[in-house]
N, C-alpha and C positions, 0 to 999 in steps of 0.2 A: 643541236643537230650537227654531226661531225662534217667537216669540209673534206672533200676528196672523193674518190671512188668508193662505192659501197661494196662490202664484202660479197663474194659469190654466195648464192644460196641455192639449195636443192629444191626450193619450193617457190611458188609465185604468190605475191600478196594480192588479194582482192579487196577492194573497198565496196562496202555495201551499207549505205546510209550511215556513214560515220564509223562503222564497226569494221576493223581490219582483221581478216582472217587469212590463213595460209592454205594453199591447195598444193598438195605433192605434185611434183612434176610427172609422176607416173599416171596421173589422171589425164594429163594431156597426151601422153603416149597412148593410153587406151583409146583415144579418139582415132588415132591413126590405125590402131589394131582393129577397131570396129569398121573402119573404112575398108580395110583389106578384106575383112569377113563379108562385108555387104557387096563389094564391087570387085571380087576376086577375078571375074571374067574379063575385066577391063585392063587395058595396058596402064597400070599405075606406076609413076615414077617416084623416086625418092623425094623430089621437089613437091609433088602432090601430098605425099605422106607427111613431110616435114611441115608443110603449110597447115595441115590439119592439126598437127600437134604444136603449132606456133613456135617452131624452132628452125634453126638453119639446117640445111641438108647434112652437113658433116656432123654437127652436134646431135642431130636426130639419130643418125646411124649408130653413133657411140652410145647414146643414152638408151636406145631400143635394145641393143645387145646387152648392155649392163643390167637393164631392168628385167628383161624377159629371157636372157640366156641364149638367144639366137639372133641372126641378122633379120632385117625386114624382109629380105629376098627369100631367105629360107623359110620364114614363116608364111609368106605368100605362096610359095611353092607347096608347102605342106597343106595349106587349105585348098589349093587347086587339085592336089592329088587325092585328098579326102573326098572332094565333091565328084571327081572323076570315078572313084571307086564306087561311090553311091549310085551314080548314074549307070555304071556298068552292071551293078547288082539289081537295080530296081527297074531298069528300062530295057527295051530291045533296040535302042539307038545304036547306030554304027560307031565304030571306034572313031572314025573321022569326025562324026557329028559330036561326040563327047569331047573330043580334042578341042574343037572350036568353041564349044559351050563353056569350057573352063578357062579359056583365055590363051590357048596356044595357037600359033600360026602354022606350025609344022607338025605333021603327024610323026615324023621321025624323031624330033626332039621330044615330043610327047611320050612316045613309046620308050625312048631311052630313060627319060626322067621317071616314067611310071615303073619301069623295071628296076631302077636303082631303089625306089621307095618300097615296093612290094615284092621284089624278088622274082617276079614273072611278068610276061608281057600282058597288056590289057586283054587280049583275046583269051589267053590262058587263064587269067583271073576270072573272066566272065564264065568260062566253062566249069569253073568249080561251083557255081551256083545254079539252081534250076531257072528255066526261063521265067521271066517277069510275069507272064500270064498264068503260070501254074502255082505261083507262090502265095502264101498266106501273108497278111500284113503284119509287120513287126514294128513295135514302138520305136520312134526315131531315136530316143536316148540309148536304146540297146544297139541299134545299128551304128550310131555314132561312136559309142564306146569300143565296139569290136571292128570298126572300120578304120581306126587310126593306124598308121604305119608304125611298126615297132622299131624304135630307135631310142638313143639315149636322150633323156630330157632332164632339165634342171628343176622341174616342178615335181614336188613330192608326191602329189596325187597320181602322177603318171608312172611312178615307180612301184605301185601296187601290183602284185601278182594277180593275174587273171585266173579264176577258178572255173573250170569247165564242169 
């Protein structure tokens, strides 16, 4: 066994009954990503996410961006905006209620952020769709695919052209 500091690794070694296996660091980052997906409506800090990924705060932010192509803050905002769009399409809740439901404290900052993502205000977005009471049910996978904001992404499956 060499003496001195061990070389940096991009994976973590796990011991299981004498068998040593390695787990890619991205698996730990997925824990933080899952946390954001499940608790998008809460006030999550970088420290909360970093502890879920078992990394320091600074290292977590760098690794998350390197692995997923966007910052943790941008990913969380995207999840919140997707959920807000779904609530506006599928419910008759007020914009203020939707704002609070997705984790925003201010209707003004929610409206500004929403307009940046979707190109129109939440009220204008809602007017594009029939009232929730008059609509037929659509499978969630279809709604999710069409409800995502159009923006540049580093993932290949997001670059596929949508066919109408």
